[in-house]
C-alpha angles and dihedrals in degrees: 000000000000115000115231131188116275116276138198123256094251090049093061096108089052090048092050091053092046091051089054090052091049095050093051092046087054095060111113098208105022122193120260093261096051095101093056092047091050091051090051093048090049092051089051091048090052092050093046094051090048091050094046098049094044089061102045117143122216096266090050089052088055089053090051091049088054096045109141091227096048112124115261134198094278091054091057090046090057100040103031104038129063093212136010129185113187122223120205142203135014096241089241113067117346151299112295110207092200088073121054124195138173152120115287140173128220111184106305095344122096111202145167116242124206120179148155117248124200101182125233107229121053089254094052090045093054089047091051095040088237091295096307108132125212126222090270088059094057090042088051091050094047093049092053092046090054089050091052091052090050091056096038095249123147120239124232117194125195111199118201116141138117085219145302115302108280099201125126091246091056092051091046090055092050108267096166095042096049092049091049091047090049092052091049095048095046088053090065102026105135095225136076113274126196121188124190126184103216100175126339120014102190128179124293089341091071094037090056090077097018105094110103149130090255123030115186133173135204113249093250101036127097136217121198148155088239139006118262091247090052094049091046088053094052099041103036103015091237135086089212088082093061092116090056091047092050089054091048095050094057093206100149122120097260093050092047090050091051091050090049090239088126128034099207144018117218110212116230127218118270108293096015136295093288089067095060115013095175094054088047090052092051090052090049092048091051091052094048095046092051095045093046088054092052099044096042089056091060124087115246095247090053091049094052092044091051091045092054093045092046092061097039089058094044120122144010126250125211116191136187126000091351091061095044092051091052093061117088112243120237119241135220117331090009092061092049091051091047090058093051 
């Protein structure tokens, strides 16, 4: 059997078809009609991927955003930027590997890049705390953003975290305070800021580097005040209701665009960014080049006024009966637990 990259549960029909294609391609002396059969199977695969990804529900979008092969900050640093020089440490406690920072260059633009990093192997993920940054990570990011403003460099933030690290040590070192300080400082930083949600955008961990002049999101990423599992645990006392919570939160790219939470949706390659990392990097580069041109042309005072107004206008609010009717109702045991 030919080994294929890991897939998601809803992708199983696609994976089965890809396995058949891989097995035929591995035949040393194929029959004469093999080429035509391969073309037909590849057409079927393309149509099946297109159909599947056009009908994703919110919970399936979460699974795509968490895909182990989804490109991370380090992938974009390698494929999008011409140069990158990493900067370490917060000068207070240590160097948080869940938050990467450094000088970079994209075409003629010198920039400061700040981004969450989840890691790819188990060893890397443990070192990066699975993308959950500690206070020292946000202090490092804030120091580097202030350095960028001092030298007139735009800041590019890649958001990809289920949330800030929730441990006791992080709380003792001022997790909430440093996230609030970072949001406040970003709101008035006198340099262009571009924020892109590339995977998960969870809770205050995402907001800590999420205040910018342009906030974009990848097509199959999500951006939310809480994870679906956390929401289900609070509302229905069970993580089993995460799919219902995902639907209620309305944190997909299209909903966020309609609520003015994000400014732009960056389209992903067919089947998600994990299926064609290079094409995704090209689309990211095009977005960053275009946005840098627009923002660099604006005076600083206009940038700051626009940033303030952008966040003042953000969101929609539904109250009363309309709000209650929009929330999926729990069933069975969950309803009983919710009344307790």
